[in-house]
ZATIRO-55702 format. One record per residue (C-alpha): residue in one letter; residue number from 0; x, z, y; chain. Coordinates in Angstrom, 2 decimals. Layout:
// residues N
  resn  resi        X        Z        Y  chain
     a   NUM        X        Z        Y      A
...
***
This chain:
// residues 311
  resn  resi        X        Z        Y  chain
     m     0    12.49    12.49    34.10      A
     s     1    12.25     8.77    34.84      A
     a     2     8.99     7.24    36.02      A
     a     3     8.73     5.04    32.91      A
     r     4     9.11     8.05    30.63      A
     a     5     6.53    10.01    32.61      A
     w     6     4.08     7.11    32.33      A
     s     7     4.70     6.87    28.57      A
     l     8     4.16    10.59    28.04      A
     g     9     1.01    10.56    30.14      A
     a    10    -0.44     7.58    28.28      A
     a    11     0.46     9.11    24.90      A
     g    12    -1.14    12.41    25.89      A
     a    13    -4.35    10.67    26.99      A
     l    14    -4.49     8.67    23.74      A
     l    15    -3.95    11.75    21.55      A
     l    16    -6.19    14.13    23.48      A
     p    17    -9.45    13.27    21.61      A
     l    18    -7.72    14.05    18.32      A
     l    19    -7.01    17.59    19.55      A
     h    20   -10.13    18.24    21.61      A
     q    21   -13.36    16.44    20.69      A
     d    22   -15.89    18.07    22.98      A
     p    23   -18.28    15.19    23.98      A
     y    24   -18.91    16.64    27.45      A
     h    25   -15.22    16.86    28.30      A
     l    26   -14.67    13.34    26.96      A
     d    27   -17.50    12.11    29.20      A
     v    28   -15.88    13.79    32.22      A
     l    29   -12.53    12.17    31.43      A
     t    30   -14.18     8.78    30.90      A
     t    31   -15.63     9.10    34.40      A
     v    32   -12.16    10.03    35.67      A
     w    33   -10.70     6.86    34.10      A
     l    34   -13.41     4.80    35.82      A
     y    35   -12.60     6.51    39.11      A
     s    36    -8.95     5.65    38.50      A
     l    37    -9.86     1.97    38.08      A
     l    38   -11.75     2.09    41.37      A
     a    39    -8.87     3.87    43.08      A
     l    40    -6.36     1.27    41.86      A
     g    41    -8.57    -1.51    43.20      A
     l    42    -9.04     0.18    46.57      A
     n    43    -5.31     0.91    46.68      A
     i    44    -4.67    -2.84    46.79      A
     i    45    -6.97    -3.20    49.80      A
     v    46    -6.12    -0.02    51.69      A
     g    47    -2.69     0.96    50.40      A
     w    48    -0.99    -2.41    50.10      A
     a    49    -2.85    -4.68    52.53      A
     g    50    -3.71    -1.92    55.03      A
     l    51    -7.42    -2.83    55.36      A
     l    52    -9.60     0.23    55.95      A
     h    53   -12.64    -0.10    53.66      A
     l    54   -15.71     2.17    53.64      A
     g    55   -18.05     0.10    51.45      A
     y    56   -16.07    -0.17    48.22      A
     a    57   -18.96     1.15    46.14      A
     a    58   -20.74    -2.15    46.85      A
     f    59   -18.30    -4.07    44.61      A
     f    60   -18.76    -1.43    41.91      A
     a    61   -22.52    -2.01    42.18      A
     i    62   -22.16    -5.81    42.07      A
     g    63   -20.13    -5.61    38.86      A
     a    64   -22.54    -3.15    37.25      A
     y    65   -25.68    -5.10    38.17      A
     t    66   -24.14    -8.44    37.19      A
     y    67   -23.42    -7.26    33.65      A
     a    68   -26.74    -5.37    33.48      A
     l    69   -28.79    -8.46    34.39      A
     l    70   -26.79   -10.73    32.09      A
     s    71   -27.31    -8.30    29.24      A
     v    72   -31.02    -7.65    29.79      A
     k    73   -32.12   -11.12    30.90      A
     l    74   -29.83   -13.32    28.78      A
     g    75   -28.66   -11.04    26.00      A
     c    76   -25.03   -11.50    27.04      A
     p    77   -22.56    -9.40    24.97      A
     f    78   -20.43    -6.91    26.84      A
     w    79   -17.14    -8.67    26.12      A
     l    80   -18.48   -11.93    27.60      A
     g    81   -20.08   -10.14    30.55      A
     i    82   -16.85    -8.62    31.84      A
     a    83   -15.53   -11.84    33.39      A
     p    84   -18.76   -12.70    35.31      A
     a    85   -18.98    -9.09    36.57      A
     m    86   -15.41    -9.22    37.88      A
     a    87   -15.93   -12.70    39.35      A
     a    88   -19.14   -11.69    41.14      A
     a    89   -17.53    -8.59    42.63      A
     a    90   -14.45   -10.59    43.68      A
     l    91   -16.68   -13.21    45.31      A
     g    92   -18.62   -10.52    47.18      A
     a    93   -15.36    -8.97    48.38      A
     a    94   -14.05   -12.36    49.52      A
     l    95   -17.28   -13.03    51.44      A
     v    96   -16.95    -9.70    53.24      A
     g    97   -13.32   -10.49    53.97      A
     t    98   -14.25   -13.91    55.35      A
     t    99   -16.75   -12.45    57.80      A
     a   100   -14.35    -9.69    58.87      A
     l   101   -11.12   -11.64    59.34      A
     r   102   -11.10   -11.16    63.11      A
     v   103   -11.73    -7.41    63.11      A
     r   104    -9.50    -4.53    62.14      A
     g   105    -9.24    -0.77    62.23      A
     d   106   -12.46     1.06    63.11      A
     y   107   -14.38    -2.20    63.51      A
     l   108   -13.41    -3.32    60.00      A
     a   109   -14.50     0.07    58.65      A
     i   110   -17.91    -0.35    60.31      A
     v   111   -18.34    -3.86    58.87      A
     t   112   -17.48    -2.75    55.33      A
     l   113   -19.70     0.32    55.68      A
     g   114   -22.56    -1.95    56.69      A
     f   115   -21.95    -4.24    53.73      A
     g   116   -22.01    -1.32    51.33      A
     e   117   -25.37    -0.19    52.66      A
     i   118   -26.74    -3.75    52.58      A
     v   119   -25.93    -4.05    48.88      A
     r   120   -27.44    -0.66    48.02      A
     i   121   -30.62    -1.31    50.00      A
     s   122   -30.89    -4.85    48.58      A
     v   123   -30.80    -3.73    44.95      A
     t   124   -33.35    -1.04    45.85      A
     n   125   -35.81    -3.50    47.38      A
     l   126   -35.37    -6.49    45.05      A
     g   127   -37.63    -4.93    42.45      A
     p   128   -38.52    -8.06    40.43      A
     w   129   -34.83    -8.71    39.72      A
     t   130   -33.10    -5.34    39.92      A
     g   131   -35.89    -2.96    38.95      A
     g   132   -35.95    -1.40    42.40      A
     p   133   -35.34     2.36    42.59      A
     n   134   -35.83     2.64    38.82      A
     g   135   -32.88     0.33    38.19      A
     v   136   -32.16    -1.87    35.19      A
     l   137   -32.92    -0.32    31.80      A
     g   138   -31.94    -1.21    28.25      A
     i   139   -28.45    -2.54    28.99      A
     g   140   -26.58    -3.56    25.86      A
     h   141   -23.74    -1.39    24.61      A
     p   142   -20.41    -2.89    23.51      A
     r   143   -20.07    -3.94    19.88      A
     l   144   -16.98    -4.60    17.79      A
     w   145   -16.85    -6.83    14.74      A
     t   146   -14.69    -5.22    12.06      A
     p   147   -13.96    -6.05     8.39      A
     h   148   -16.42    -3.28     7.49      A
     g   149   -19.22    -4.60     9.66      A
     v   150   -20.36    -4.33    13.27      A
     f   151   -19.46    -1.16    15.13      A
     d   152   -21.90    -0.38    17.96      A
     f   153   -20.58     1.98    20.64      A
     g   154   -24.09     3.36    21.15      A
     v   155   -24.13     6.56    23.19      A
     a   156   -21.11     8.23    21.57      A
     s   157   -18.49     9.58    23.97      A
     l   158   -15.29     8.72    22.09      A
     p   159   -15.52     4.87    22.11      A
     y   160   -16.12     4.76    25.86      A
     y   161   -13.24     7.16    26.44      A
     y   162   -10.86     4.77    24.75      A
     l   163   -12.47     1.70    26.32      A
     a   164   -12.07     3.08    29.86      A
     l   165    -8.56     4.34    29.07      A
     a   166    -7.50     0.96    27.65      A
     a   167    -8.82    -0.80    30.76      A
     l   168    -6.98     1.69    32.97      A
     l   169    -3.66     1.29    31.16      A
     l   170    -3.97    -2.50    31.27      A
     v   171    -4.82    -2.54    34.99      A
     a   172    -2.06    -0.03    35.80      A
     g   173     0.45    -2.26    33.98      A
     v   174    -0.72    -5.31    35.91      A
     c   175    -0.52    -3.40    39.19      A
     w   176     2.98    -2.19    38.33      A
     r   177     4.14    -5.78    37.81      A
     l   178     2.22    -6.97    40.85      A
     e   179     3.82    -4.32    43.06      A
     r   180     7.20    -5.97    42.49      A
     s   181     5.95    -9.48    43.24      A
     r   182     6.15   -11.60    46.40      A
     v   183     2.38   -11.27    46.82      A
     a   184     2.52    -7.48    47.06      A
     r   185     5.45    -7.65    49.46      A
     a   186     3.44   -10.05    51.62      A
     w   187     0.50    -7.64    51.60      A
     m   188     2.77    -4.81    52.70      A
     a   189     4.21    -6.96    55.47      A
     v   190     0.67    -7.65    56.71      A
     r   191    -0.05    -3.92    56.56      A
     e   192     2.97    -3.05    58.70      A
     d   193     2.60    -5.77    61.35      A
     e   194     0.33    -8.81    61.12      A
     m   195     2.04   -10.65    63.99      A
     v   196     5.51   -10.32    62.48      A
     a   197     4.16   -11.31    59.06      A
     a   198     2.61   -14.45    60.52      A
     c   199     5.84   -15.30    62.35      A
     v   200     7.84   -15.28    59.10      A
     g   201     5.39   -17.67    57.46      A
     i   202     2.98   -15.36    55.61      A
     p   203    -0.59   -16.74    55.66      A
     v   204    -2.22   -13.55    56.90      A
     p   205    -5.93   -14.52    56.54      A
     q   206    -5.42   -15.81    52.99      A
     m   207    -3.50   -12.69    51.98      A
     k   208    -6.25   -10.46    53.34      A
     l   209    -8.86   -12.38    51.37      A
     l   210    -6.75   -12.24    48.22      A
     a   211    -6.35    -8.46    48.54      A
     q   212   -10.10    -8.04    49.00      A
     a   213   -10.86   -10.27    46.01      A
     c   214    -8.37    -8.51    43.71      A
     g   215    -9.67    -5.08    44.69      A
     g   216   -13.25    -6.25    44.23      A
     a   217   -12.51    -7.65    40.78      A
     l   218   -11.20    -4.27    39.59      A
     a   219   -14.33    -2.58    40.94      A
     g   220   -16.40    -5.15    39.05      A
     l   221   -14.56    -4.30    35.83      A
     a   222   -15.26    -0.59    36.34      A
     g   223   -18.90    -1.43    37.11      A
     a   224   -19.37    -3.39    33.89      A
     i   225   -17.94    -0.52    31.80      A
     f   226   -20.09     1.97    33.70      A
     a   227   -23.27    -0.04    33.09      A
     a   228   -22.48    -0.48    29.39      A
     k   229   -21.82     3.24    28.98      A
     q   230   -24.88     4.45    30.86      A
     g   231   -27.30     1.90    29.44      A
     t   232   -29.00     1.87    32.83      A
     v   233   -27.97     1.40    36.47      A
     t   234   -29.81     2.66    39.53      A
     p   235   -29.08     2.20    43.24      A
     d   236   -28.35     5.88    43.85      A
     s   237   -25.20     5.61    41.72      A
     f   238   -23.53     3.46    44.40      A
     d   239   -24.03     5.32    47.66      A
     f   240   -21.69     5.83    50.60      A
     v   241   -20.44     9.14    49.18      A
     l   242   -18.85     7.26    46.28      A
     s   243   -16.96     4.98    48.67      A
     v   244   -15.65     8.00    50.58      A
     m   245   -14.67     9.75    47.35      A
     v   246   -12.64     6.77    46.12      A
     l   247   -10.97     6.42    49.52      A
     a   248   -10.14    10.15    49.41      A
     m   249    -8.55     9.64    45.99      A
     v   250    -6.29     6.92    47.36      A
     v   251    -5.35     8.94    50.45      A
     l   252    -4.80    12.15    48.47      A
     g   253    -2.53    10.47    45.94      A
     g   254    -0.68     8.46    48.57      A
     r   255    -1.62     5.06    49.98      A
     g   256     0.23     2.27    48.23      A
     s   257     1.17     4.38    45.19      A
     i   258    -0.15     3.42    41.75      A
     r   259     0.47     6.81    40.20      A
     g   260    -0.89     8.40    43.35      A
     a   261    -4.22     6.58    42.94      A
     i   262    -4.50     7.78    39.33      A
     v   263    -3.47    11.36    40.17      A
     g   264    -5.91    11.43    43.10      A
     a   265    -8.73    10.24    40.83      A
     l   266    -7.78    12.82    38.21      A
     l   267    -7.79    15.65    40.75      A
     l   268   -10.95    14.73    42.64      A
     g   269   -12.76    13.65    39.47      A
     a   270   -11.98    16.82    37.55      A
     l   271   -12.00    19.35    40.40      A
     p   272   -15.82    19.58    40.69      A
     e   273   -15.99    20.36    36.97      A
     l   274   -13.22    22.95    37.19      A
     l   275   -15.11    24.64    40.02      A
     r   276   -18.49    24.51    38.30      A
     g   277   -18.35    28.28    37.78      A
     a   278   -18.33    28.68    41.58      A
     n   279   -21.22    26.27    42.01      A
     q   280   -22.29    27.56    45.45      A
     y   281   -18.81    27.32    46.90      A
     r   282   -17.18    24.39    45.10      A
     m   283   -17.83    21.85    47.88      A
     l   284   -16.47    24.35    50.40      A
     i   285   -13.35    24.82    48.26      A
     f   286   -13.09    21.08    47.76      A
     g   287   -13.25    20.43    51.51      A
     l   288   -10.76    23.19    52.25      A
     c   289    -8.28    21.72    49.77      A
     m   290    -8.58    18.30    51.45      A
     v   291    -8.07    19.80    54.93      A
     l   292    -4.98    21.71    53.81      A
     m   293    -3.62    18.61    52.09      A
     m   294    -4.03    16.49    55.21      A
     r   295    -2.44    19.25    57.31      A
     w   296     0.68    19.81    55.22      A
     r   297     1.18    16.49    53.49      A
     p   298    -0.84    13.74    55.23      A
     q   299     0.96    10.96    53.35      A
     g   300    -0.46    12.23    50.03      A
     f   301     1.32    13.38    46.91      A
     f   302     3.28    10.19    46.28      A
     g   303     3.00     8.33    49.58      A
     t   304     5.51     7.92    52.38      A
     r   305     5.17     8.41    56.11      A
     h   306     6.05     4.83    56.87      A
     g   307     2.86     3.02    55.88      A
     r   308    -0.10     2.80    58.21      A
     t   309    -3.62     1.45    57.85      A
     a   310    -4.54    -1.39    60.16      A
***
C-alpha cells in the first residue's frame, strides 16, 4: 500500500469514527491524542529535522494556551481570532530561546531548554494578578461557529473538539509533508548532520536554527490555543517537565524526522495509558518496559533511519 493511500485511509477512518462510536470519554481521549500529535509534529521539526535536542517544549504549549486564555478573558477575543496571536507568541518565545542558545549544542542545549521550560511554568505560577497563579485562568471562551441556522457554540461537548483538533492535525500534517520536500527542510537536515559542512556550502546555520525553533513553537502555540478553548481553564501544572519528556518520547518512538512516526508515536503513547488503565498499579512499569525494549531493538523508532543524529 502506498503512503498516500495509507494516509487517506487513516484520515477517513478518523473522520468516520465518531459516527460509529460516540462515547464522549473515548472522543476526549482521542482529542488529547490529536493535540499530542500536533505537539509531536512541532517538536519533530526542532529535534527530527534540525537536530536540536529540546527538553522544554511544554513551555511553548503553555505560552500558546495562556496567550489565548488572557485574550479571551481580558479582551473577549473570539477563538478564531486568538489562534494567530497564540501561535505568534509561542513562535517568538521559541525564537528568543534559540537566540540565547545559538552557541550551545547537545547536552548544554538540553539544559538551556529545560531551564526555559521551568522558567515559564514558575512564572505563570507566580504572576498571580495576570495569570491567576496556581489556580490558573478561568472562564476561557469556547469556539463558536456562525451558521445559517444561528450560532453554534462548542460548549463542553466532546465531538466538536474532536473534529477541531483532527482538522488542525490534518492541516499541519499536510503542511509538514510539503515542507519536508522543500529546500528549507533539506537545509535543516544538513544542519542536523554536520553544521560545519552546512555552513561551508552556504547554509545560514544560525538563521535556520532559529527558523526551526520558531516553526516548532508556532505549532505548540496552536495546540495550546485549542487546549485552552477545550478545557475552559488553564493551570500551570498542565505544562510540566513530564509533558516535554512525553512529547520527546513520542518523536523518538515514532522515528526522528518522520511525520507519520510523530503521529504514530503520539497515538501509541497517548492511548497506551488508557489501554492499561485496568492494570493501574503496573501501567507505568509496563509503559517504561515497552520504551526500554523499543530502544534496545529498534533505537531509530518505528519509521526512522539509523543515519540521523541529534546535535
